[in-house]
C-alpha positions as CSV (number, residue, x, y, z in Angstrom):
1,M,209.9,85.1,93.7
2,K,211.3,81.3,95.1
3,P,208.2,79.6,95.4
4,T,210.6,76.4,96.2
5,N,211.5,78.3,99.3
6,W,207.9,78.7,100.6
7,I,206.4,77.0,103.2
8,D,202.4,76.7,103.5
9,L,201.2,76.2,107.2
10,H,197.9,75.1,106.0
11,V,196.4,73.0,103.9
12,H,193.0,70.2,103.8
13,I,193.9,66.7,102.8
14,G,191.6,64.0,103.1
15,P,190.0,62.1,104.6
16,D,188.0,64.7,106.1
17,I,184.2,65.7,106.7
18,L,184.0,66.8,103.2
19,Q,185.1,65.8,100.1
20,R,189.1,67.0,99.5
21,K,191.1,67.5,96.3
22,Y,194.4,65.6,97.9
23,S,195.0,63.0,100.4
24,M,198.2,62.7,101.9
25,E,200.4,60.9,99.3
26,S,198.6,62.7,96.4
27,I,199.4,65.8,98.0
28,A,203.7,65.3,98.1
29,K,203.1,63.7,94.9
30,E,202.1,66.9,93.3
31,E,203.7,69.6,94.9
32,R,206.7,67.8,94.9
33,G,209.7,70.1,93.4
34,K,206.7,73.0,93.7
35,I,207.4,74.2,97.3
36,A,209.5,73.2,100.1
37,G,206.6,72.5,103.0
38,M,203.1,71.9,104.2
39,A,201.3,71.3,107.2
40,L,198.2,68.8,106.4
41,K,195.2,69.6,108.2
42,S,192.2,67.6,108.2
43,H,188.9,69.1,110.9
44,A,187.9,65.3,111.8
45,F,191.1,63.3,111.9
46,P,194.9,63.3,112.4
47,T,197.5,63.5,109.6
48,P,200.2,61.8,110.9
49,N,203.5,61.9,108.5
50,N,205.3,59.8,106.9
51,A,208.6,60.9,107.2
52,V,208.5,62.6,103.3
53,D,210.8,65.1,103.0
54,N,210.3,66.6,99.6
55,P,208.3,68.8,100.9
56,V,208.1,68.8,103.9
57,L,204.7,67.4,105.3
58,V,203.9,68.9,108.8
59,P,201.3,66.9,110.6
60,S,198.7,68.2,112.9
61,V,195.4,67.4,115.2
62,V,192.5,69.4,115.1
63,L,191.1,69.3,118.3
64,N,187.1,69.0,117.1
65,N,184.5,66.7,118.7
66,F,185.8,63.8,116.3
67,V,189.5,63.8,118.3
68,G,187.5,63.8,121.7
69,G,187.5,67.8,121.9
70,L,189.8,69.6,124.2
71,N,191.9,66.1,124.9
72,P,195.8,66.2,125.8
73,E,195.7,62.1,124.6
74,A,195.0,63.5,121.0
75,V,198.1,65.6,121.4
76,F,200.5,63.0,122.8
77,A,199.2,60.2,120.2
78,L,200.3,63.0,117.1
79,R,203.5,63.3,119.2
80,R,204.7,59.5,119.1
81,A,203.1,59.1,115.6
82,S,205.2,61.8,113.7
83,E,208.9,63.1,112.8
84,G,209.6,66.8,113.5
85,P,207.1,69.8,114.1
86,I,203.5,69.2,114.5
87,I,200.9,71.8,114.7
88,V,197.4,71.4,117.4
89,W,194.7,73.4,116.2
90,F,192.1,74.5,118.6
91,P,188.7,74.0,117.8
92,T,187.4,74.9,114.3
93,V,183.7,73.2,113.0
94,H,183.1,72.4,116.5
95,A,183.7,75.4,118.0
96,R,181.3,77.3,120.2
97,N,181.5,80.5,118.6
98,H,181.9,78.7,115.1
99,L,178.6,76.8,115.4
100,E,177.0,80.1,116.8
101,K,178.1,82.1,113.9
102,T,177.2,79.5,110.8
103,G,174.9,77.6,112.5
104,C,176.7,74.3,110.5
105,E,180.2,72.5,110.3
106,V,180.6,72.8,107.2
107,P,178.9,76.5,105.7
108,K,177.2,76.6,102.4
109,E,180.6,78.2,100.7
110,W,183.4,75.9,101.6
111,S,181.3,73.2,99.2
112,Q,179.3,72.7,96.6
113,E,178.2,68.8,97.1
114,Q,176.5,69.5,100.8
115,T,176.8,71.4,103.8
116,T,176.3,69.6,107.1
117,I,173.8,70.8,109.5
118,Q,174.1,69.0,112.7
119,K,171.5,71.1,115.3
120,N,172.6,68.6,118.0
121,V,176.6,69.1,118.1
122,N,177.7,70.6,121.1
123,G,179.5,73.6,120.5
124,I,183.2,73.3,122.5
125,A,183.8,76.3,124.5
126,V,187.4,77.1,126.3
127,L,186.2,79.0,129.2
128,D,184.5,78.5,132.3
129,R,181.3,80.1,133.5
130,R,183.1,82.6,134.7
131,G,185.4,83.7,132.2
132,R,188.2,82.1,132.7
133,L,189.9,79.4,130.8
134,S,188.8,75.7,131.5
135,S,190.4,73.2,133.1
136,E,190.3,71.0,129.2
137,S,191.9,73.9,127.7
138,K,194.6,74.3,130.6
139,D,195.6,70.1,129.9
140,V,195.1,70.9,126.4
141,L,198.0,73.7,126.3
142,E,200.0,71.6,129.0
143,A,200.1,68.9,126.3
144,I,201.5,71.2,123.7
145,K,204.1,72.2,125.6
146,E,205.5,69.0,127.0
147,T,205.6,67.9,123.3
148,R,206.8,71.4,121.8
149,A,203.7,71.2,119.3
150,I,202.9,74.6,117.6
151,L,199.4,76.2,118.9
152,A,197.1,77.8,116.1
153,T,193.7,79.3,117.4
154,G,191.5,77.6,115.3
155,H,187.6,78.8,115.0
156,L,187.6,80.4,118.5
157,S,186.5,83.7,118.9
158,F,188.7,86.8,119.2
159,Q,187.9,87.2,123.0
160,E,188.4,83.2,123.5
161,T,191.5,83.4,121.3
162,E,193.3,86.3,123.6
163,I,192.9,84.9,126.9
164,V,193.9,81.1,125.5
165,V,197.4,83.0,124.1
166,Q,197.7,84.6,126.8
167,N,197.7,81.5,129.2
168,A,199.5,80.2,126.0
169,K,202.8,82.2,126.3
170,Q,202.3,82.0,130.4
171,I,203.0,78.8,130.4
172,G,205.7,78.7,127.9
173,I,204.1,77.5,124.8
174,Q,206.5,78.9,122.3
175,N,204.4,79.1,118.9
176,V,201.6,80.4,118.0
177,I,199.3,81.2,115.2
178,I,196.2,83.1,114.8
179,T,194.6,81.3,112.6
180,H,192.8,83.7,110.0
181,P,191.7,86.1,112.2
182,I,190.5,88.3,109.3
183,Y,187.7,85.2,108.7
184,Q,184.0,86.6,108.9
185,H,183.2,84.7,111.9
186,I,186.0,85.6,114.0
187,A,186.8,89.1,113.5
188,M,189.6,90.3,115.4
189,P,189.8,93.7,115.8
190,I,193.5,95.1,114.8
191,A,193.8,96.4,118.0
192,L,194.1,93.0,119.7
193,Q,196.0,91.2,116.7
194,R,198.8,93.7,117.4
195,K,198.8,93.3,121.4
196,L,199.1,89.5,120.5
197,S,201.7,89.6,117.7
198,L,203.7,91.7,119.7
199,M,204.4,88.6,122.1
200,Q,207.6,86.5,121.6
201,G,206.2,83.6,118.5
202,V,203.1,84.9,117.9
203,F,202.3,84.7,114.0
204,I,199.4,86.2,112.4
205,E,198.0,83.9,109.8
206,H,196.5,85.4,106.2
207,T,195.5,82.8,103.4
208,Y,194.2,83.0,100.5
209,A,190.9,81.1,101.2
210,M,190.0,84.5,103.0
211,F,189.8,85.9,99.2
212,L,189.5,83.2,97.0
213,I,186.8,81.7,99.4
214,D,185.5,84.2,101.6
215,K,185.7,87.1,99.5
216,I,187.2,89.3,101.6
217,T,189.3,92.1,99.3
218,I,193.0,92.0,98.6
219,M,192.8,96.0,99.7
220,N,191.1,94.5,103.3
221,I,193.7,92.2,103.4
222,V,197.6,94.3,102.7
223,R,195.5,96.8,105.3
224,Q,195.8,94.5,108.2
225,M,199.4,93.0,107.2
226,R,200.3,97.0,107.4
227,E,198.8,97.2,110.7
228,I,200.5,94.5,111.9
229,G,204.0,94.4,109.7
230,P,205.2,91.9,107.5
231,E,207.3,90.5,110.3
232,K,205.0,89.3,112.9
233,C,202.6,87.4,109.8
234,I,202.5,84.2,107.7
235,L,200.7,83.4,104.7
236,S,199.2,80.4,104.2
237,S,196.9,79.1,101.2
238,D,194.3,77.0,103.2
239,M,193.6,75.5,99.7
240,G,192.7,71.5,99.4
241,Q,189.1,71.8,98.0
242,T,187.9,70.2,95.3
243,G,187.6,72.7,92.1
244,N,190.2,74.9,93.9
245,P,194.1,75.4,93.0
246,S,196.7,73.8,94.4
247,P,198.3,75.0,96.9
248,S,201.5,76.8,95.1
249,E,199.4,77.4,92.4
250,G,197.1,79.4,95.6
251,L,200.1,81.4,97.0
252,L,201.6,82.1,93.3
253,D,198.2,84.4,92.9
254,F,198.3,85.5,96.6
255,A,201.6,86.6,96.4
256,H,200.6,88.6,92.7
257,R,197.5,90.1,94.2
258,L,199.4,91.3,97.4
259,M,202.0,92.7,95.2
260,A,199.7,94.4,93.1
261,E,198.1,96.3,96.5
262,G,202.1,97.6,97.1
263,I,203.3,94.2,98.9
264,T,207.0,93.9,98.2
265,E,208.7,90.8,96.8
266,A,211.3,90.3,100.1
267,E,208.2,91.0,102.3
268,I,206.6,87.8,100.7
269,E,209.2,86.1,100.9
270,L,209.2,87.0,104.5
271,M,206.3,85.8,105.1
272,L,206.0,82.8,103.2
273,D,209.5,81.7,103.7
274,K,211.4,83.1,106.7
275,N,208.5,83.3,109.2
276,P,207.6,79.7,108.8
277,R,210.5,78.3,108.9
278,E,211.2,79.8,112.6
279,I,207.8,78.8,113.4
280,I,208.4,75.2,112.9
281,R,212.1,75.6,114.4
282,S,210.4,74.6,117.4
């Protein structure tokens, strides 16, 4: 295996709404020479890059209430402040689905220090009352298309995700990451994962955090990978929490555990090298 060629498209940094292990500067320093690239994510703040090329740092913005929710101006601002590819995540901690399923912004399993329960937070819905994509969501998708950004689906329900991805592909958004659909609070059916993954440029994400934090078995992760096919999957660490391994350490452990359940080294390289590179070349 060649971890120095791997690209991790889901890494948490601070500042954020809970304590993180790394800042942009410290994670770049720690992971230099260990991994080829990382997409940096904060639930609360955009993460514009500073032209670091070892490892490559991919900036992102998460469309939670902190940046105005479904706000296309947040997308345009990140584009102007960043070089290279960018990722735009639909809502995570403020997605209506997330708040309805967890009852809080920060579930207890995410942090040993705190849980952030705010019953007055308005969950962000991406559909209108008729079950169609809202005008605000359409404006965001147009911004993603215009800026040639990568769409990540966040913590939407699988029903919302299907409609968002269908609309994204209809207007010509090139690359889409279906954010950890195995997550208990998303639980996307395999049939829908397969349907979406058949679209050009759509990839299914599997993260180490689903095993380490959410206690989903490696066997279940492998079962879903086999249903979809590694050629349409990516692996991410979803690390950055205090007390957890670094992204490169997490991915190495993830890879070894997956291989113990029958995933081949060639398939690991496909999901951590070839496929992520295809996504960020947009």
